[in-house]
N, C-alpha and C positions, 0 to 999 in steps of 0.2 A: 334738296340734293333726294333722289330717288329713295325708296321707303325700305326696309334690309326686310329681307323676311326675314319673322321670329323663328327665337332658337329650336336649334332640332331635334332639342333633346329632349322632349317635352312634349305630347300631343297637344294643337289645339286647334282651333277652327281654319279651313281654310284663309287668305289672304290674297290683297292683289297689289303688285306693285306699279307705282305712279309714274309715270315720266318725269324727270326734274328740270329744275328749270335756273335756266342761270341769271342768279339774283345772288349769287353770293357775293359779290363786287360792292355792291350797292349797300350789301346789308354790315360785310366790315368794314366800310367808307363809316357806316353811323357810329359806330363806337371808337372812340379817344384809345391810341395807344397804348397797353400797362407796360408793368415790370416784367423783364419772364420770369417765368417758373426755374426753381433753381435744378429742374431735370436737367433744363439745358440750356446755360446759358449763358452759351458761345455763338450766338448767334452771327454771320459773317453773310456776306450777297455770295460767296465762292462754295462754302454749304450748302444756300439753298440752291447755285448748278450743280451742285454735285445730285447732290437730293433726284432732284426734278431727273436729269439726265438717269441716275437710273429706273426712277418711275419707267422712264421712256421704253430703258432695253427691258425691264420685266412684263410691258405690255406688249414689246414684240417679240421678245421670245415663247412666251405659252400663244401668241396669239398663230404663230406660223404652224401650230399642230394641227394636221389634218386629221379629219375623224376617221379616214382609212387607217389605222395604227396596226402594223405586221403585230402578233400576238409576241412574236419574241424579245418585238423589244418595248414591251412595255413595264412599269418597275411595281414592284410588289406593293400591297393596302400597303402596308405599313412602311414601306421606304415612298411612302405619297403624303406631302401634304399641300392640303388645299391651296390653290392658290387666293382664294378670297383670301384663306386666314394669314396669307404670307405678306398679301396686300390691304389688307385691313394694319398687319405690324406698322407697317414702312406709313400707314396715313398716321396714323394717331403718332411715331415717334416724327414725323414730318410738324403736324399740326403744333406739337410740341414746342418746336423750336422754330416753327414761323407763324404760329396763332398768337406769340405774343412776344413783340422785339423789344428790345431795350430799344432806350431813346437815341433812334436814329436820324432821325430828323423824318419828314412828311415823304422824301423823297424812297427811301428806304423802307414807311410805311406801305408806299402804295407796291413799293413791292413784292414785300410780302403777300399784297392782295391778288395781287395778279398769279404769286404760286400758285395760291390757293386756289384756284377760280382752274390753274391750268390742271391741278390736279384732280376737283371734282369731274375736270370736259372729259381725261381721262377714263375717269372710273367711268361716265356716260357709253364713250367708246366700250367699254370691256360687256359691256350692256349689250349694246350694239352689237358685238362682234357675233352675234348666236348666228351659226348659218343652219335654216332649215332645207330639210330633202324631201321629197314624197316618198310617204310610207312605202306606196309601190311603184318597183321602177321596173318600170316598161322596157327598159333595155335587156331585162330578164325574160320576159314575157313567153318565150317558144318555149323554155324548162327555168319554171317559176320555183321548182321544189329540189334542182339542182342545188349542190353546193348551201351557200348559206340563204339562200334564197332570194324572190326577189323582195322579202319585206325587212324594211330596215338593212338596205343589200350593200352599206357600207362596212356595218357591224361586224365582227365577230366573235362568235361562241367562247365560252372556257368550257371547257370539256374535265368535268367532275360526275361518272358516272352520268355522263347526257351531257344536255349541249341547252345553255342558258347564257343569260347577260340580265346581270344585274346594276343597281346605279345607284348610288354613288359606289366604287370601289374603283381599284390600280388599275383596271386598265381603261376606265374612265379618268384619269388620273383628278379621277375626287369633283367630278362633274354628274349631275342626277339628269336624268331623261325629260324633254321636255316636249309635246304634242300639241299638234294644232289642227284642226279644224275637225266637222263630225257629219265629214259625207258620206254617205252608204250606199250608194251606186258606183262609184270611179274612189278606190283608192290612193288614187296618182293626186288629187287633189287635199288629204291627208297629210301630213308632216313630221318629223319630228329632228331636236336639235337635240347639244347638250348644252347646259349654263354652270357656273359655278353656281352655287347655293347663295350665294351673297350679293352677286351679281346677274340678277334675273332679269330678262328682258321686260321691256317697259309694257306694264299694263298684264304681267302677268300674274295668273291664279297660282297660289302654291297650295299644294292637294298633302296635311301632312299625313306619313304613316304607311303601312306598307302597298304598297297596288300591284296586282300580277297582271301582264300584259299578254292578253293571250292572241296568237294568230292560229286562224283553221283552215287551211287550202279547203275543208269541207264546209257542215258548218255545225250549228250547237245544237241541234233540234233531234235529230239523226243518235240512240244511246253509243253505239258505237263511237261512230266520229268526236263525239263528244265527250267522252270516257277518251278516248287515246289526245283529246288534248290539255284532259284538265292532266291525266297523269305522271307527266313529267315536273309538276307543281304538286303534287304529294311527294314525290321524290325528295324536290329540292325542301317540302316541308320538316320530311326526318331528318333530312341531313343537314335541320336550322336545329335541331335538339324541339322537333314537335312546338316549337312557340306559339302566340297568338297567332290564328290563321289573318290571312286579307283583309284591310280595311277595305279593299273596294277591287273590283274586276272592269279590266277594260278589255271588250272580246272585239276581233276583226276577221274579216273573210275576206280575202287577195285586199286586204286592208282600206275593208267596209267595215263602219262602226256595225258592232250589232249588239242589241237595246236588251237580249236575253237568254237565259236557255231553256230548254224543255225542260220538263217537269219531271223528267226523273232523273236528268242529270243533275236540276239543281238540289232535290235529294240527295243523291250521293256525295255533293259540295258540300250543303248542308251537314251532313253526318260528320264526313271526315273532318270539317275545320269546327266545328263546334258552334256554325254562324249562317245565319242567311247568306247564300254571296248576295254580294250592292253592286250590282251593273251600271259604272258607270259612263251615262249620254251628253255628258258638258251641259248638261241644257239647265240648269243651274249657274251657265259660269255667262259674264256680260261679254255680249258680241264673241260667241265662242269658236264660229269660222273663220275669224282670224287673230284671236288673240288668243295667246299660247299660255296650257297647264303644264306647271312642271309639277313634279311629285318626290318627297321628301328622302325615298326611298320604292326601287321599282324592280320588278323581277320579270325578262322579258324571256316566252319559250317561241320561237319561231320555229318548233319541230316540233311530231308526235312521241309517242313513245317508242318511234321505232328506235330511238339516237340514245336508248339507255342500254346500258346493263342490266345482261339477265337477271343478275344480283340483286342489283335495285328495284327494277322491273318488278320481282320477287313480292320486294321486301314490302312496293307502294302496294300492290294488291293485298298482301295478306294486313296492310293497315287497313283499306276499303275496306274489308271485307267485317272483319274484327268491328269496327266504327261502325258500317252500318248495320251489324246484327244489334250494337249494345243501343246505336240509334232507335229504333224498332221491339227494343224489350227484350231480346233475348241474346243466348247465351254463345262464347266463343264458339263453342263448337258443343256436337249430342256425343255418348256413350257410342261407341261402335257396336255396345250388346244390350243398348237400351229394351228390344224389342222379345215379341213370344219367343220363349226358348234359348233367348241368350242372343240372335240375331236382329241384324236390322237394317232392310238393304232397303230405300228407295225409288219405286223406279217413276219419274216421271212422261209421259207425252206433252208437251209441251207445245198446243195447238200455233199456229196462225189464223187469219180471217184474209179471205180476201187473193192477191198471187201468191202464190210459192206454198198454198197451203194444200191438208187432204183432200185427196178430191174425194173418198170416202173415207172420211176418220168412222167410222162404227166398224168400221175391217178393217182398220188402222189398231184404233183402244184393243179390239177380239186379241187380235195375233199374241198381246204383249199382253195382253189380261191372263191367255191362258199362259204362256211360258211365266208369269211372275207366280203364280198358284201353284208351280212345281215345287217353287225354291221357299225352301223355309224359314220366314219374316222376311220375304218382301211384301211391301206395299205398292199397289199401285193407283196411282194420284193423275188426272186428266184437267189441264186447265188450258185457258186462253189468256193470251196473255193483255192484249186490250178490257180487259173482264177487271185485272188484279190491281188495285192498290201496290204503293214502293215496296209500303213494308211487308201488304200480303208477297211480292215477288220473293222479299227478301227473307220472309219464313218459309217459303214454300222451297228455295234454292235451296235452306240449311236442311232439310229436312232429307235431301235429293242425292241420291248417289251414283244413280244412271237419269242423263240425261237425253228424251228424245226427242228431237224439232226439224222442224223444217229448216232450208239457210234463210238467216233474215236475226235481224234486227237485237229481237228477243234472247237471241242464243247469246247475248251479252251477257247475259244474266249469271252463266256458267260460272264465274269469277266470284261469285255468295255463295258457291257449294264448299264442304270443303277439299285441303285437297287431294288428289288422287281421285278426284273422283270420276266417273265416265261418259263423255259424247258422244252419241250417234247424227251426224247430222244428212239431211235428204234434202235432194235436188232434182229438178227439171228436169225437161229434156233439153240437150243441145249448151249448157254452162259448161261440158268439159272442152268441149274444142273451143269457146266464144269471149264466156265469160272474163276472162286474163286473169291476174295476180289477183286480186281485189275476190275471187271465188273462193281465199284461203286463207280468211280473217280468222275465221275464227275454229282454225286450224293453229293459227298462231299463239289467238289470245288462252288456246285452251292450254299450252307450254309454257308460254308468258307467265300464269298465273297459276299454272301447278295441277294442269289439270290432265286425263289421257283421253285424247283425243281417238274415240275407236274407228276413224274412219265415216264411207260416205257411201251413201246408195244414190245412182243417178237414173232417173228413170229412161230408160229406155224410147218410153213412146211417149209421145203429147200429140198438140199442135204441130198440122202440117206445114212446111214453110216452102215456098213458092221458089226462091230461088237455089242460087246451087249449097252444099250442105255448109262450104268454107264464107261463104255471103255476109259479112255483117251483119247486113239487113236486118236477117232470121233472129237477131240476136234479141231485137225489138221482140217480136216473137215469146221465142221463148223465155222472154226476161220475169215476164210474169204467168206463167202458166203452173197448174195444175203440175199437184205428185201423185201419181198411180204409188199400189204399193203390188209385194211379188212375198206370201203368203210364207213358202218355204224360205228366200231367203233371210224374210226378217224373222220370222222363228229359229232360226239357226244362229244366227242373231244373235239374238238378244237372247239366247242359252247360253252362247260363247261367253258372253258382256257379262249376265248373271255368274257363271261362274267362276271367272275372273275375278269378280268383286264381293264375293264369298271367301270365297279363299281370302284376299287381301284381309277382310273381315276378320275373317277368324282369326289370325296374324296380329292385329292389332288387339285383339281382342287379350290374345293370350301375353301378349307384351304386355298388355294394361298401361300405351302409352300411344295415343296419337300423334299421327305425322305434326312434323317442326312446324309450325306457324298457323297452325287449326286450332292445339287443345291451352294454348296460355291464357291465365284466368282473363289476361288484362289488355289492351293495345299499345304496340311496346314501339318503342321510336328510338333511333339510334342518336345516340350521345353525338354534342357540339361537336365537328373537327374541326 
């Protein structure tokens, strides 16, 4: 008989379910009949038929369930009793009656043996009834992010200040998530299915503990796209009282498995969940291309932070900011009046190298340096994002009130500043008309994380495009353009922003209380709901 998975109540090593063999009849015939137990001493052929019919009916009822179940028709978690538990109760009670017959003769003993074989056969059919579907549903290839996406397209999300799936749960009828395949070039070759915890598919590897399964339509190397994919897990972590982080991560891009996160995202994840992320690629699984892997508990996110409520997003950014600072040995916030004369304003020019960098860095720094010098307590800091470690970036942002930087992934660091800090963004020529909505991502993250986006300056000059201004081919030229400067505009903009920050920080100093979310002495979580 197939080996049942371990007790789900305690973490243990992964195990493998092996296929059963129909040898029960031979084994049973080798044992002479004995007296029936007092637990069930009224054996009769009619009872045997009745119990067997009940088993068949249960099997049919629970296997006509389709993976695509409307959320409105799903029972609550408390109302759902695992089929596997009910099945085991039935098997145990049947075995008590059928396993030890009274002295009814060889004919009835053979019938008992036959009934037991049929029960084992039904159990094996339950294992084999698990249906696996492609992780990437090509029917939605033209709209992969619409609705509930082309990733696990048959599933419906739960909506509790975010969109996610949890297994086992009421919506999965107590079934656990199983994945199969490790293809990193075509997600349609990888698949998923749901199985009862003690009737896992044959040859399945069982992984205990909590698993985070992430879908990212972009990649985990870019710090903006990576953070956007991880943040919903932070919100789920908070919603569950910040219990211990996941035992493993399974990362997918278009259904294709990915083996790592970028260094910056790895550090953010480690700081937030208090453990380095363990990326599972199933390399320790025998025959990983065809043998399924099933998880004791899994949380799946198919949408980025855009599916979260504004409050839940703000809370998640607050937690990541606080945990990152603690990870790097910093306090949760600095005093608003810690500088000379009781005022401290940090103005940071955060440089890029290569595409979308400033054409004349010296001139740009000079403008902001002159304006900073006019404001008491203003400190100018200049840094290049590619020259700093993760903790150096965290420290720099913790000292920054005004972030001056070109459009690019390094701006993602803005959420590490105190809430209500200011951001000044700069673009090369041509982006406003041709770059699409993606050019506004740092405006969004400023709003989502509690910062103040002070607008953007767009260079009117740049490389010439030989095509008409509206031609999309021009974007290939403008995308990597350099950014010039306008001394008059930059000076007025810097002066205005510095005045606003000074007024805000003066008010905070008078109130002797920093803004909510940046001044608490420890990183806090919501209590479990």
